[in-house]
NUTI-209675 format. One record per residue: y, x, z of N, C-alpha, C in turn. Coordinates in steps of 0.001 Angstrom, whole numbers. Layout:
N
Y,X,Z,Y,X,Z,Y,X,Z
...
END
This chain:
294
-1162,745,-138,235,127,43,1277,880,-100
2293,714,-852,3559,1443,-922,3997,1241,303
4948,2301,766,5704,2240,2086,6592,1285,2258
7271,908,900,8205,6,1025,7739,-1483,1383
6469,-1798,1332,5697,-2918,1917,5102,-2944,3143
5331,-1946,3847,4469,-1630,5184,5178,-2460,6156
6542,-2862,6046,7206,-3517,6975,7518,-4889,6794
6991,-5494,5751,7356,-6737,5422,6964,-7789,6157
7630,-8652,6620,7031,-9655,7626,7630,-11001,7037
6968,-12239,7221,7120,-13421,6793,8559,-14093,7284
9446,-14443,6577,10758,-15214,7115,10921,-16663,6209
9798,-17109,5892,9861,-18336,4952,10737,-19456,5741
10343,-19551,6944,10936,-20584,7744,11567,-20229,9207
12718,-20282,9420,13324,-19778,10644,14041,-20987,11204
13401,-21654,12440,13824,-22845,13018,14852,-22591,14210
16013,-23254,13942,16922,-23360,15097,16514,-24346,16248
16349,-23705,17687,16068,-24588,18679,17148,-24670,19794
17627,-25715,20429,18563,-25474,21363,17991,-25055,22583
18548,-24019,23238,17900,-23491,24361,18008,-23935,25558
18900,-25122,25544,19279,-25792,26774,18147,-26953,27088
17381,-27177,25982,16394,-28112,26063,14878,-27463,26379
14480,-27547,27430,13180,-26805,27667,12071,-27570,26876
12136,-28795,26597,11221,-29435,25806,11027,-28827,24554
12090,-28657,23752,12431,-28042,22703,11664,-26450,22539
11905,-25924,23641,11295,-24565,23605,9810,-24559,23734
9231,-25402,24617,7806,-25823,24884,7236,-26149,23368
7892,-27008,22617,7190,-27789,21280,7212,-26635,20331
8271,-25614,20384,8197,-24350,19239,7041,-23708,19450
6273,-23784,20401,5008,-22970,20650,4037,-23330,19639
4039,-24715,19227,3113,-25232,18448,3559,-25577,16952
4633,-24882,16499,5255,-25048,15235,4805,-23834,14232
4654,-23978,13141,4126,-22969,12158,5296,-22309,11584
6607,-22211,12294,7513,-21400,11687,7386,-20072,11772
7796,-19183,10890,7744,-17933,10873,8593,-17246,11961
9739,-17910,12149,10740,-17253,13174,11282,-18496,14037
11681,-17907,15172,12434,-19168,15874,13905,-18610,16308
14774,-19274,16232,16222,-18826,16821,16307,-19907,17854
16377,-19260,19099,16733,-20041,20365,18348,-19940,20405
18900,-20937,20439,20545,-21179,20050,21120,-21317,21511
21875,-20310,21744,22806,-20409,22868,24329,-20921,22434
24542,-20991,21170,25920,-21304,20619,26383,-22838,20255
26221,-23151,19057,26582,-24351,18702,25775,-25672,19183
24565,-25374,19480,23707,-26393,19901,23762,-26674,21326
24662,-25849,22182,24620,-26037,23554,25740,-26326,24048
26117,-27265,24912,27354,-27690,25609,27816,-26569,26293
29212,-26582,26649,29758,-25430,27676,29058,-25579,29042
28830,-26625,29403,28237,-26626,30791,27041,-26202,31060
26104,-26208,29639,24566,-26022,29833,24624,-24419,29239
25393,-23641,28990,25372,-22119,28713,24467,-21474,29491
24838,-21453,30981,23955,-20488,31618,22631,-20982,31774
22041,-22255,31796,20792,-22654,31730,20083,-22171,30511
20770,-22470,29365,20122,-22233,27964,19988,-20737,27914
20949,-19846,28483,20660,-18353,28361,19498,-17997,29409
19317,-18501,30365,18196,-18184,31295,16798,-18725,30409
16580,-19790,30073,15621,-20467,29396,15214,-19676,28198
16116,-19386,27255,15766,-18480,26100,15409,-17354,26327
15803,-16502,27322,15148,-15270,27477,13887,-15307,28410
13700,-16164,29100,12400,-16400,29830,11373,-16714,28759
11955,-17687,27702,10893,-17908,26725,10449,-16676,25760
11624,-15900,25473,11351,-14848,24616,10446,-13714,25390
10500,-13789,26666,9673,-12691,27591,8264,-13210,27780
7966,-14486,27461,6770,-15042,27896,5823,-14515,27198
5830,-14062,25875,4844,-13865,24923,3922,-15090,24328
4509,-16325,24698,3877,-17452,24475,3878,-17988,22958
4621,-17314,22112,4775,-17710,20812,4191,-16945,19685
3178,-16093,20228,2131,-15473,19357,2950,-14491,18462
2805,-14320,17180,3368,-13199,16258,4700,-13755,15774
5120,-14973,15943,6263,-15232,15437,7616,-14538,15977
8600,-14415,15108,9715,-13516,15386,10709,-14524,16200
11168,-13925,17313,11822,-14754,18186,13463,-13995,18356
14364,-14841,17729,15545,-14488,17822,16560,-15209,18747
17552,-14670,19309,18262,-15495,20177,19707,-15415,19829
20269,-16586,19379,21683,-16681,18799,22822,-16643,20114
23304,-15566,20251,24417,-15449,21352,25714,-16205,20921
26352,-16489,22019,27841,-16879,21725,28801,-15629,21155
29757,-15702,20590,30481,-14764,20249,31231,-13875,21555
31631,-12685,21181,32105,-11876,22316,33442,-12284,22780
34146,-12996,21954,35369,-13390,22438,35341,-14641,23049
34139,-15300,23304,34149,-16516,24220,33841,-15980,25717
33766,-17159,26406,33572,-16775,28128,31982,-16229,28259
31144,-16426,27334,29792,-16403,27434,29019,-15172,26806
29939,-14812,25787,29193,-13772,24890,28578,-12518,25573
29468,-11829,26241,28805,-10645,26943,27618,-10747,27720
27584,-11807,28633,26601,-12148,29320,25389,-12530,28649
25611,-13341,27391,24433,-13587,26429,23730,-12289,26110
24610,-11168,25585,23943,-10068,24881,23408,-9147,25856
23983,-8975,27015,23447,-8461,28055,22032,-8700,28580
21983,-10172,28734,20710,-10871,28948,19531,-10606,27772
20040,-10936,26718,19074,-10670,25473,18492,-9120,25289
19352,-8209,25680,19057,-6897,25539,17617,-6660,26172
17398,-7474,27338,15967,-7148,28056,15134,-8324,27876
15222,-9117,26971,14394,-10333,27035,13261,-10183,26322
12866,-9207,25399,11735,-9063,24651,11909,-9877,23351
13235,-10191,23227,13382,-10978,21715,13442,-10046,20658
13091,-10103,19285,13238,-9219,18340,14675,-8993,17800
15478,-9941,17978,16743,-9816,17532,17873,-10642,18179
19291,-10220,18250,20086,-10754,18722,20852,-11423,17402
21104,-12609,17294,21794,-13430,16378,23351,-13509,16572
24233,-12845,15886,25712,-12733,16161,26478,-13670,15278
27126,-14683,15941,27682,-15789,15127,29111,-15318,14475
29507,-15869,13308,30780,-15631,12671,31245,-14484,12438
30310,-13676,12058,30646,-11994,11875,31533,-12065,10587
32678,-11384,10911,33738,-11105,9841,34147,-9785,9402
33433,-8753,10306,33684,-7426,10143,32383,-6635,10773
32511,-5272,10148,31375,-4385,10666,31660,-4167,12095
33231,-4169,12612,33342,-3872,13970,32840,-4731,14900
32783,-6091,14585,32180,-6984,15371,30936,-6755,15706
29954,-6214,14807,28614,-5765,14861,28480,-4612,15795
29370,-3701,15498,29242,-2554,16278,29625,-2546,17763
30529,-3686,18097,30784,-4048,19413,29472,-4518,20072
28954,-5356,19303,27729,-6084,19781,26663,-5175,20028
26406,-4061,19012,25240,-3082,19355,25592,-2355,20639
26991,-2160,20693,27292,-1252,21761,26919,-1893,23264
27136,-3320,23218,26841,-3997,24473,25197,-4050,24606
24510,-4194,23529,23179,-4068,23681,22637,-2801,24173
23188,-1692,23561,22791,-423,24129,23197,-77,25487
24156,-487,25952,24606,-332,27245,23768,-1147,28304
23416,-2279,27749,22419,-2974,28625,21101,-2603,28622
20724,-1674,27842,19408,-1050,27851,18382,-1693,26732
18919,-2168,25745,18086,-2926,24601,17151,-1806,24189
16099,-2063,23853,15154,-1076,23022,15795,-782,21654
15233,353,21219,15626,750,19845,15358,-60,18814
14031,-860,18824,13785,-1658,17807,14126,-3251,17795
15299,-3438,19115,15940,-4632,18846,16921,-4591,17801
16919,-5431,16868,17859,-5394,15741,18985,-6552,15944
19890,-6312,15077,21053,-7355,14982,20901,-8373,13780
21014,-9476,13904,21202,-10387,12676,22568,-10899,12750
23198,-11161,11551,24518,-11547,11484,24820,-12849,10612
25127,-13961,11453,25767,-15076,10731,26934,-14760,9836
27177,-15083,8533,27929,-14892,7681,28330,-16359,7178
29366,-16723,7484,29769,-18115,7405,31115,-18539,7193
31895,-17364,6766,33453,-17620,6552,33735,-17080,5249
34906,-17496,4505,35377,-16641,3471,35647,-15149,3577
36153,-14869,4864,36554,-13572,5141,35224,-12617,5058
34144,-13439,5729,32734,-12574,5825,32315,-12198,4344
32513,-13290,3629,32110,-13132,2236,32815,-11813,1646
34111,-11889,1941,34769,-10628,1266,34605,-9383,1842
34037,-9304,3153,33778,-8107,3809,32243,-7834,3835
31539,-8354,3039,30043,-8308,3199,29413,-6869,3098
30011,-6027,2207,29563,-4759,2028,29730,-3843,3140
30712,-3872,3887,30916,-3177,5039,29777,-3723,6089
30094,-5243,6290,28949,-5551,7195,27577,-5422,6962
27354,-5221,5679,25746,-5019,5581,25088,-3649,5831
25957,-2646,5866,25734,-1495,6087,25695,-814,7555
25927,-2009,8362,26048,-1583,9871,24956,-1258,10500
24685,-220,11403,23451,352,11952,22792,-961,12890
21573,-1058,13186,20962,-1980,13659,20677,-3455,13091
21555,-3634,12000,21482,-4786,11250,20346,-5095,10393
19770,-6255,10433,18194,-6211,9873,18159,-7500,8816
19141,-8454,9222,19221,-9631,8676,20546,-10432,8359
20891,-11017,7168,21903,-11746,7020,21543,-13194,6987
22403,-14198,7584,21948,-15587,7671,23293,-16315,7187
22958,-17094,6188,23973,-17888,5683,24228,-19070,6411
25521,-19273,6763,26008,-20366,7386,26751,-21108,6419
26105,-21930,5697,26785,-22755,4664,27618,-23917,5185
27383,-24614,6321,27887,-25603,7014,29561,-25363,7421
29564,-24000,7988,30816,-23600,8406,31543,-23027,7184
31027,-22576,6086,31434,-22092,4996,32143,-23127,4166
31315,-24329,4120,32033,-25555,3480,33057,-25827,4069
33321,-25849,5321,34581,-26447,6092,35709,-25542,5842
35407,-24338,5798,36751,-23427,5533,36914,-23189,4165
36004,-23555,3107,36335,-23721,1636,36910,-24998,1448
36769,-25783,2227,37309,-27331,2076,36477,-27825,826
35172,-27626,919,34396,-27744,-158,33319,-28774,326
32702,-29496,-1008,31651,-30584,-677,30121,-30028,-599
29311,-30529,313,27871,-30167,-124,27244,-30914,-1293
27487,-30411,-2394,27165,-31136,-3740,25340,-30729,-3834
24717,-31361,-4474,23312,-31334,-4715,22903,-29963,-5404
23892,-29458,-6112,23611,-28063,-6808,24189,-27062,-6071
24858,-27398,-5150,25533,-26288,-4120,26558,-25363,-4746
26992,-25828,-5912,27826,-24961,-6590,28908,-24317,-5892
29484,-25014,-5022,30591,-24232,-4194,30351,-23171,-3461
28987,-22980,-3244,28624,-21898,-2339,28008,-20789,-3208
27949,-20809,-4678,27281,-20031,-5357,27745,-18547,-5215
29275,-18411,-5341,29883,-17244,-5161,29481,-16408,-3898
29702,-17026,-2714,29176,-16524,-1405,27761,-16084,-1218
26917,-16961,-1771,25526,-16693,-1636,25266,-15382,-2557
25821,-15466,-3801,25667,-14282,-4686,26177,-12909,-4094
27269,-12936,-3518,27751,-11721,-2819,27066,-11221,-1797
26354,-12211,-952,25717,-11743,387,24309,-11266,-183
23632,-12039,-1152,22381,-11348,-1941,22643,-10127,-2353
23705,-9683,-3019,23849,-8442,-3468,23933,-7415,-2587
24779,-7809,-1727,24850,-6654,-200,23522,-6492,355
22672,-7732,599,21430,-7531,1399,20485,-6784,600
20326,-6927,-557,19513,-5928,-1462,19838,-4566,-1639
21215,-4530,-1736,21791,-3030,-1790,21399,-2340,-654
21433,-2970,643,21339,-2268,1703,20039,-2657,2577
18982,-3073,2020,17700,-3176,2347,17566,-4145,3538
18350,-5227,3501,18383,-6365,4645,17521,-7519,4151
17100,-8205,5024,16551,-9624,4782,17717,-10488,4752
17605,-11600,4008,18585,-12621,4037,18008,-14055,4025
18473,-14962,4756,18115,-16444,4719,19171,-17261,4415
18759,-18321,3651,19541,-19425,3135,19995,-20237,4340
20859,-21084,4260,21507,-21877,5333,20817,-23242,5346
21261,-23855,6310,20515,-25180,6684,20801,-26225,5732
19917,-27193,5735,20129,-28429,5012,20223,-29510,5979
21536,-30168,6161,21763,-31125,7141,21265,-32553,6743
21147,-32868,5693,20626,-34271,5455,19476,-34502,5543
18728,-34807,6818,17583,-34865,7172,16631,-36030,6280
17620,-37116,5767,17010,-38242,5264,16642,-37920,3917
17011,-36847,3099,16740,-36539,1916,15695,-35223,1548
14674,-35691,1759,13303,-34476,1598,13511,-33953,115
13835,-34712,-729,13799,-34200,-2109,14864,-33192,-2419
16145,-33523,-1841,17072,-32463,-1983,16861,-31245,-1263
16310,-31401,103,15788,-30201,692,14855,-29371,-117
13967,-29783,-669,12950,-29142,-1443,13655,-28549,-2556
14586,-29191,-3269,15236,-28763,-4301,16072,-27388,-3952
16649,-27562,-2827,17426,-26505,-2029,16528,-25163,-1793
15377,-25605,-1247,14324,-24522,-1103,14088,-23686,-2364
13566,-24410,-3394,13550,-24020,-4784,14753,-22928,-5166
15900,-23607,-5009,17146,-22816,-5671,17105,-21526,-4673
17201,-21549,-3442,17177,-20415,-2552,16109,-19289,-2893
14921,-19901,-3202,13607,-18921,-3397,14142,-18226,-4926
14570,-19118,-5899,14972,-18510,-7169,16115,-17503,-7109
17157,-17643,-6170,18099,-16727,-6043,17716,-15394,-5322
16463,-15472,-4691,16029,-14228,-3988,16093,-14386,-2529
16339,-15349,-2032,16169,-15513,-421,15029,-15281,-1
14762,-14480,1260,13521,-14362,1977,12845,-15833,2502
13802,-16619,2843,13510,-17905,3578,14737,-18762,3748
14368,-19806,4637,15461,-20708,5049,15614,-21050,6511
16764,-21068,6741,16928,-21587,8392,16870,-22956,8184
16304,-23591,9257,15950,-24894,9408,16517,-25608,10718
16639,-27129,10928,17180,-27744,11827,16191,-28619,12358
15127,-28872,11755,14126,-29986,12198,12672,-29478,11919
11715,-29697,12804,10273,-29267,12644,9894,-29642,11137
10148,-30864,10775,9487,-31548,9535,10027,-30671,8309
10903,-29639,8515,11344,-28808,7279,10574,-27532,7270
9673,-27372,8315,8684,-26036,8357,7765,-25852,7242
7090,-26956,7186,5983,-27004,6123,6298,-26828,4671
7368,-27706,4011,7763,-27506,2639,8376,-26055,2558
9192,-25567,3601,9830,-24256,3410,8682,-23146,3353
7809,-23331,4056,6635,-22299,4113,6076,-22249,2707
5825,-23495,2101,5119,-23611,796,5844,-23235,-329
7242,-23335,-276,8295,-22752,-1380,8361,-21303,-1182
8635,-20820,-189,9050,-19402,-18,7889,-18294,177
6608,-18977,292,5417,-18117,276,4746,-18092,-999
4020,-17063,-1176,3286,-17168,-2491,1942,-17805,-2572
1706,-18493,-3757,605,-19470,-3692,-755,-18654,-4021
-1662,-19031,-3817,-2983,-18325,-4137,-3126,-17998,-5566
-2711,-18836,-6545,-2484,-18289,-7920,-1641,-16995,-7885
-542,-17098,-7597,228,-15826,-7520,-162,-14459,-6903
-1005,-14796,-5682,-1492,-13684,-5041,-2798,-13019,-5905
-3653,-13775,-6322,-4663,-13545,-7273,-4145,-12918,-8556
-2878,-13420,-8994,-2358,-12673,-10270,-1835,-11086,-9837
-1132,-11216,-8726,-636,-10024,-8244,-1632,-8932,-8113
-2830,-9429,-7538,-4102,-8379,-7356,-4488,-7892,-8856
-4310,-8906,-9746,-5005,-8308,-11225,-3872,-7538,-11784
-2706,-7687,-11488,-1728,-6673,-12074,-2022,-5484,-11515
-2078,-5241,-10117,-2458,-3992,-9464,-3648,-3269,-10057
-4524,-4242,-10042,-5931,-3372,-10588,-5846,-2999,-12005
-5301,-3706,-12752,-5098,-3283,-14223,-4321,-2117,-14363
-3095,-2078,-13779,-2115,-867,-13843,-2974,277,-13273
-3781,118,-12334,-4354,1201,-11682,-5511,1912,-12677
-6117,896,-13374,-7134,1197,-14514,-6533,1925,-15568
-5276,1582,-16043,-4587,2214,-17018,-4025,3501,-16657
-3663,3826,-15380,-3265,4967,-15000,-4445,5897,-15064
-5512,5416,-14655,-6609,6472,-14592,-6829,7038,-15945
-6622,6226,-16884,-6770,6514,-18264,-5535,7498,-18788
-4586,7638,-17979,-3509,8339,-18565,-2444,7468,-19230
-2462,6326,-19140,-1531,5283,-19557,-538,4757,-18619
537,4653,-19052,1750,4145,-18034,2013,2643,-18202
1555,2076,-19236,1789,535,-19258,437,-160,-19582
167,-1397,-19777,-1132,-2137,-19825,-600,-3431,-20212
-1507,-4065,-21314,-1308,-5441,-21369,-2196,-6250,-20499
-1810,-7354,-19984,-2601,-8206,-19033,-2310,-9689,-19869
-3276,-10326,-20100,-3068,-11920,-20494,-1719,-11885,-21510
-1670,-10849,-22338,-445,-10583,-23258,872,-10165,-22820
838,-9992,-21537,2034,-9584,-20860,2012,-7917,-20739
3150,-7341,-21099,3183,-6032,-20707,3645,-5541,-19369
2654,-4931,-18666,2755,-4655,-17180,3257,-3121,-17137
4386,-2842,-16485,4921,-1547,-16023,5020,-1392,-14456
5489,-283,-14240,5485,-22,-12857,6118,-914,-11964
7385,-1466,-12529,8291,-2351,-11726,7425,-3596,-11473
6559,-3962,-12513,5789,-5136,-11975,4744,-5073,-10935
4251,-3849,-10976,3430,-3248,-9868,3887,-3246,-8598
5208,-3042,-8490,6002,-2927,-7057,6069,-4340,-6721
6397,-5328,-7492,6602,-6853,-7052,5149,-7256,-6677
4159,-6898,-7395,2807,-7513,-7125,2278,-6789,-5621
2670,-5575,-5422,2200,-5112,-4042,3088,-5896,-2975
4369,-6279,-3288,4992,-7060,-2302,4360,-8389,-1949
4311,-9030,-3135,3442,-10460,-3061,2234,-10344,-2076
1294,-9267,-2402,110,-9084,-1619,345,-8837,-347
1273,-8158,-57,1611,-7515,1340,2346,-8865,2182
3095,-9752,1430,3654,-10573,2174,2503,-11658,2429
1621,-11956,1425,384,-12879,1880,-215,-12462,2729
-654,-11038,3116,-1386,-10685,4099,-719,-10822,5552
636,-10534,5440,1412,-10847,6556,1284,-12186,7076
1328,-13159,6139,1536,-14523,6519,117,-14918,7066
-920,-14307,6631,-2395,-14411,7106,-2493,-14034,8674
-1880,-12916,8873,-1967,-12371,10267,-1155,-13172,11137
120,-13765,10610,844,-14571,11423,42,-15955,11907
-685,-16376,10740,-1391,-17651,10939,-2480,-17672,11928
-3059,-16174,12169,-4240,-16125,13197,-3804,-15826,14348
-2525,-15733,14725,-2043,-15615,16271,-2267,-16832,16946
END
């Protein structure tokens, strides 16, 4: 397996869970989401911030979520709760701290400093919510910040700031989505599509999943458990795609053994770039299988 695929992990479905609701944290143990975001920010009322922080960190430390990726979304450092959030997250055992409304590399550097001073392990990463016009314009500087592992699109806040509509084709977001995708891939980051708010329109949700996948997103952030299964199906490789990827790898290896750099497979010209993609498909399928066995 190429080194570039060794660290691949599934992020097809990453579900927000309000950390102030103990029942929601308990239910999350049985959900097939690849990742869980225990939210201390938008989903939590001011008078519930302290209990949400305690419950989120206890849940992250419990080991009760198998191999799922656990992320805790902190309040911003400019709020009364942000510093305490990051200090607690540092020792919670969570995989990452999600920083809201990131608009500069300096904001992430400040968050990283708090984590470091609070004793966060070296492998705890930062995730960044990019959800404002300024974030879109600063995304290259944001994307090359140390500790950063993932960009999370905040299309709801972006729509508000743009004074744009949530159209079925999401045309108002295309510029921002594209800029962030370019930055993520240029700097080796994961990137997740924004949430779908209209829970009554399953067809539109599915269409947005397909659109996000086609744009290159690794997965989608979700607000309801019913969205997990369709997101997993769209953003994960199908059995046929995995089988095709294995055939590409095998055919190219056979051609190389004969001193050939390219090979025809079912009428398609297979080059090294196709083999790289095939290895990634197989690695993702294997990582999904491991996640499902936990």
